[in-house]
KEMI-446845 format. One line per 5 residues: their letters; for each residue z, y, x of N, C-alpha, C. Coordinates in steps of 0.2 Angstrom, whole numbers, padded with zeros to 4 digits. Layout:
residues N
A	Z Y X Z Y X Z Y X | ...
end
This chain:
residues 182
MHSPD	0399 0576 0222 0405 0578 0225 0404 0583 0230 | 0408 0588 0230 0408 0594 0235 0411 0592 0242 | 0407 0593 0247 0409 0592 0254 0415 0597 0256 | 0420 0595 0259 0425 0600 0261 0421 0605 0266 | 0424 0611 0267 0422 0616 0272 0425 0614 0278
PAPVS	0422 0615 0284 0425 0614 0290 0430 0619 0292 | 0435 0616 0295 0441 0620 0297 0438 0626 0302 | 0441 0632 0302 0439 0637 0307 0441 0634 0314 | 0436 0636 0319 0438 0635 0326 0444 0638 0328 | 0448 0634 0332 0454 0636 0334 0453 0642 0339
PPVTD	0458 0647 0339 0457 0653 0344 0457 0650 0351 | 0453 0654 0355 0453 0652 0362 0459 0652 0366 | 0460 0647 0371 0466 0646 0374 0467 0651 0380 | 0473 0654 0380 0474 0659 0386 0476 0655 0392 | 0477 0658 0397 0479 0655 0404 0486 0652 0403
TERAV	0490 0656 0399 0497 0654 0398 0497 0648 0394 | 0494 0647 0389 0493 0641 0384 0491 0635 0388 | 0486 0636 0392 0483 0631 0396 0488 0628 0401 | 0492 0633 0404 0497 0630 0409 0503 0626 0405 | 0505 0628 0399 0509 0625 0395 0507 0618 0393
IARQL	0500 0618 0391 0497 0611 0389 0497 0607 0395 | 0495 0609 0400 0494 0605 0406 0501 0602 0408 | 0507 0606 0408 0513 0603 0409 0515 0598 0403 | 0513 0599 0397 0515 0594 0392 0511 0588 0393 | 0505 0588 0395 0501 0582 0396 0502 0579 0403
GRPPR	0505 0583 0408 0506 0580 0415 0499 0580 0419 | 0494 0584 0416 0487 0584 0419 0484 0590 0416 | 0478 0592 0419 0474 0597 0416 0471 0595 0410 | 0471 0599 0405 0468 0597 0398 0460 0596 0399 | 0457 0592 0395 0450 0591 0396 0447 0593 0389
ALVGV	0441 0596 0390 0437 0598 0384 0441 0603 0379 | 0446 0607 0382 0450 0611 0378 0446 0616 0374 | 0447 0617 0368 0444 0623 0364 0449 0628 0362 | 0455 0625 0359 0460 0630 0357 0466 0627 0355 | 0471 0631 0353 0478 0628 0350 0477 0627 0343
AHRCP	0477 0621 0340 0476 0620 0333 0482 0620 0329 | 0488 0620 0332 0495 0620 0329 0500 0622 0334 | 0505 0626 0332 0510 0627 0336 0517 0624 0333 | 0521 0622 0338 0527 0619 0336 0532 0625 0334 | 0537 0623 0330 0541 0629 0328 0545 0632 0334
CGQPD	0545 0629 0340 0548 0632 0346 0543 0637 0348 | 0537 0638 0346 0532 0642 0348 0526 0640 0353 | 0528 0634 0356 0523 0631 0361 0517 0627 0357 | 0511 0626 0360 0506 0622 0357 0509 0615 0356 | 0508 0612 0350 0509 0605 0350 0503 0601 0348
VVETA	0498 0604 0346 0491 0601 0344 0486 0605 0347 | 0481 0602 0351 0475 0606 0353 0469 0604 0350 | 0464 0608 0349 0457 0606 0347 0453 0605 0353 | 0450 0599 0354 0446 0598 0359 0438 0597 0357 | 0434 0599 0362 0427 0598 0360 0425 0591 0359
PRLED	0420 0590 0354 0418 0583 0353 0414 0580 0359 | 0413 0583 0364 0411 0580 0370 0415 0583 0376 | 0416 0578 0381 0419 0580 0387 0415 0585 0391 | 0417 0588 0397 0413 0592 0401 0407 0589 0404 | 0407 0582 0405 0401 0578 0407 0397 0576 0402
GTPFP	0398 0578 0395 0394 0576 0390 0396 0569 0386 | 0401 0566 0389 0403 0560 0386 0406 0561 0379 | 0404 0558 0374 0407 0559 0367 0415 0558 0367 | 0418 0562 0364 0426 0562 0363 0427 0564 0356 | 0428 0558 0352 0428 0559 0345 0435 0562 0342
TLYYL	0440 0562 0346 0447 0565 0344 0447 0572 0344 | 0446 0575 0339 0445 0583 0338 0452 0586 0339 | 0457 0583 0337 0464 0586 0337 0468 0581 0342 | 0472 0584 0346 0476 0580 0351 0483 0582 0351 | 0487 0578 0350 0495 0579 0350 0497 0580 0358
TCPRA	0499 0586 0359 0501 0587 0366 0508 0587 0368 | 0513 0589 0363 0520 0590 0364 0523 0583 0366 | 0526 0582 0372 0528 0575 0373 0534 0573 0368 | 0537 0577 0366 0543 0575 0361 0539 0573 0354 | 0534 0576 0352 0531 0574 0346 0527 0568 0347
TAAAS	0524 0567 0353 0521 0561 0355 0526 0555 0355 | 0532 0556 0358 0537 0551 0358 0539 0549 0351 | 0540 0554 0346 0542 0553 0339 0536 0549 0336 | 0530 0550 0337 0525 0546 0334 0525 0539 0337 | 0526 0538 0343 0527 0532 0346 0532 0528 0343
RLESA	0538 0531 0342 0544 0527 0339 0542 0525 0332 | 0538 0529 0328 0536 0526 0321 0531 0520 0322 | 0527 0520 0327 0522 0515 0328 0526 0509 0330 | 0531 0509 0335 0535 0504 0337 0539 0501 0331 | 0541 0505 0326 0545 0503 0320 0541 0500 0315
GRMRD	0534 0499 0316 0530 0496 0311 0527 0500 0306 | 0527 0507 0306 0525 0511 0301 0517 0510 0300 | 0513 0509 0305 0506 0508 0305 0505 0502 0300 | 0508 0497 0302 0507 0491 0298 0509 0492 0291 | 0515 0495 0289 0517 0497 0282 0511 0501 0279
WQAEL	0509 0506 0282 0504 0510 0279 0497 0507 0278 | 0496 0503 0283 0489 0499 0282 0490 0495 0276 | 0495 0491 0275 0496 0487 0269 0496 0491 0263 | 0499 0497 0263 0499 0501 0257 0492 0504 0255 | 0488 0505 0260 0481 0507 0259 0477 0502 0255
ATDPE	0478 0495 0256 0475 0490 0252 0477 0490 0245 | 0483 0492 0243 0486 0492 0237 0487 0498 0233 | 0486 0504 0236 0487 0510 0233 0480 0514 0233 | 0476 0514 0227 0470 0517 0227 0470 0525 0228 | 0475 0528 0226 0476 0535 0227 0477 0537 0234
LAVGY	0481 0533 0238 0482 0534 0245 0475 0532 0249 | 0471 0527 0247 0465 0526 0250 0460 0531 0249 | 0460 0534 0243 0455 0540 0241 0457 0546 0245 | 0463 0547 0246 0465 0553 0250 0464 0552 0257 | 0465 0546 0260 0463 0544 0267 0456 0545 0268
QAAHE	0452 0543 0263 0444 0543 0264 0442 0551 0264 | 0446 0555 0260 0444 0562 0260 0446 0565 0266 | 0452 0563 0269 0454 0565 0276 0449 0564 0281 | 0446 0558 0281 0441 0556 0286 0435 0560 0285 | 0433 0561 0279 0427 0566 0277 0428 0573 0280
SFLVT	0434 0575 0278 0436 0582 0281 0435 0583 0288 | 0438 0578 0292 0438 0577 0299 0431 0578 0302 | 0427 0573 0299 0420 0573 0301 0416 0580 0300 | 0417 0583 0294 0414 0589 0292 0416 0594 0298 | 0422 0594 0299 0424 0599 0305 0421 0597 0311
RDSRD	0422 0591 0313 0419 0589 0320 0412 0590 0320 | 0408 0589 0315 0401 0590 0315 0399 0597 0315 | 0403 0601 0313 0402 0609 0313 0402 0611 0321 | 0406 0607 0325 0406 0609 0332 0400 0605 0336 | 0399 0599 0335 0394 0595 0338 0394 0588 0334
VLPTR	0388 0586 0333 0387 0580 0330 0387 0574 0335 | 0391 0569 0334 0391 0564 0339 0388 0558 0336 | 0386 0553 0340 0382 0547 0338 0387 0542 0334 | 0393 0543 0334 0398 0539 0330 0400 0542 0324 | 0402 0539 0319 0405 0541 0313 0412 0540 0313
ASAGG	0415 0537 0318 0422 0536 0319 0425 0543 0319 | 0431 0543 0316 0435 0549 0316 0441 0549 0321 | 0447 0548 0318 0453 0548 0322 0458 0543 0319 | 0462 0540 0323 0467 0536 0320 0466 0530 0316 | 0459 0528 0316 0457 0522 0311 0454 0524 0305
MPDRV	0454 0531 0303 0451 0533 0297 0444 0530 0296 | 0442 0528 0290 0445 0529 0284 0449 0523 0281 | 0448 0517 0285 0451 0511 0282 0456 0507 0286 | 0458 0510 0292 0463 0507 0296 0468 0513 0298 | 0474 0510 0299 0479 0515 0302 0480 0512 0309
KCLHA	0477 0516 0314 0477 0514 0321 0481 0518 0326 | 0482 0524 0324 0485 0529 0329 0488 0534 0326 | 0495 0534 0325 0499 0539 0322 0499 0546 0326 | 0498 0546 0332 0497 0552 0336 0491 0556 0334 | 0485 0552 0333 0479 0556 0331 0480 0558 0324
LAGHA	0483 0554 0319 0484 0556 0312 0489 0562 0311 | 0494 0562 0315 0499 0567 0315 0496 0574 0317 | 0492 0573 0323 0488 0579 0326 0484 0582 0320 | 0480 0577 0317 0475 0580 0312 0479 0583 0306 | 0485 0580 0304 0489 0583 0299 0491 0590 0300
LAAGP	0494 0590 0306 0497 0597 0309 0491 0602 0309 | 0486 0600 0312 0480 0605 0313 0477 0607 0306 | 0476 0602 0302 0473 0604 0295 0478 0607 0290 | 0484 0605 0291 0489 0607 0286 0491 0602 0281 | 0496 0603 0277 0499 0598 0273 0493 0597 0267
GVNPI	0493 0590 0265 0489 0589 0259 0482 0586 0261 | 0480 0587 0268 0473 0585 0270 0473 0578 0272 | 0478 0575 0275 0478 0568 0278 0485 0565 0276 | 0485 0561 0270 0491 0558 0268 0495 0554 0272 | 0492 0550 0276 0495 0546 0281 0498 0550 0287
GDRAV	0494 0555 0289 0496 0560 0294 0502 0564 0292 | 0502 0566 0286 0508 0570 0283 0514 0565 0283 | 0513 0559 0281 0519 0554 0281 0522 0554 0288 | 0517 0553 0293 0520 0552 0300 0523 0559 0302 | 0521 0564 0301 0524 0571 0302 0531 0571 0299
AEMGE	0531 0569 0293 0538 0570 0289 0543 0565 0292 | 0541 0559 0295 0545 0554 0298 0547 0555 0305 | 0543 0560 0308 0544 0561 0315 0550 0565 0317 | 0553 0568 0312 0559 0572 0313 0558 0579 0316 | 0563 0582 0318 0562 0589 0321 0562 0588 0329
WWAAG	0556 0586 0331 0555 0585 0338 0556 0592 0342 | 0555 0597 0339 0556 0604 0342 0563 0606 0343 | 0568 0603 0340 0575 0605 0339 0578 0607 0346 | 0576 0603 0351 0579 0604 0358 0576 0610 0361 | 0572 0614 0358 0568 0619 0361 0562 0618 0365
PCAQP	0559 0622 0368 0552 0621 0371 0552 0615 0376 | 0547 0611 0375 0547 0605 0379 0544 0606 0386 | 0540 0612 0387 0537 0613 0393 0540 0620 0396 | 0544 0619 0401 0547 0625 0404 0542 0628 0409 | 0542 0634 0411 0538 0637 0416 0539 0634 0423
SPEDP	0534 0634 0427 0535 0632 0434 0532 0637 0438 | 0533 0636 0445 0530 0641 0450 0522 0641 0450 | 0519 0635 0448 0512 0635 0448 0509 0639 0442 | 0513 0641 0437 0510 0645 0431 0508 0652 0433 | 0503 0655 0429 0502 0662 0430 0508 0666 0429
ADVRE	0508 0672 0432 0514 0676 0433 0517 0677 0426 | 0512 0679 0421 0515 0680 0414 0519 0675 0411 | 0517 0668 0412 0521 0663 0410 0528 0663 0413 | 0528 0664 0419 0535 0663 0423 0539 0669 0420 | 0536 0675 0419 0540 0681 0416 0543 0680 0409
QA	0541 0675 0405 0543 0674 0399 0549 0669 0399 | 0551 0666 0404 0556 0662 0405 0563 0665 0404
end
């Protein structure tokens, strides 16, 4: 069996993007590597983080959903029981289980290309549990359609979280180039 190729490293984060991401999160981002996916509104909605925090602590979540509207949409799916539904389906649908296992392996190949952690845990419960739709949707958005079948389902059911426009408006604390874009 051929191992998947690691995803390319996300482009470096600009000061403008860092300011937007900090507003989205309500705190400075940690271990930030780059923007892994952009919302249709143009702002980041998924970031790539280093496999270790600045102090060296392992941080296995490679892709982190930052847009508060996308995060709220994933939370609504969790509250509606979609994790439970898809967990049950993993036990009865061999094709889904194989695709989810492949997503886990793809995630690990990419993370290991950045830094090898002492854990083989990936994100969102992969490969045999559906534990966090935020992490699975982040992976699906960053990796693209067809890589993570449960993440793809989550993204499809999250709706158009971007429809109301950018979630993070410029503030006086931003670098000047961010404020000028408003």
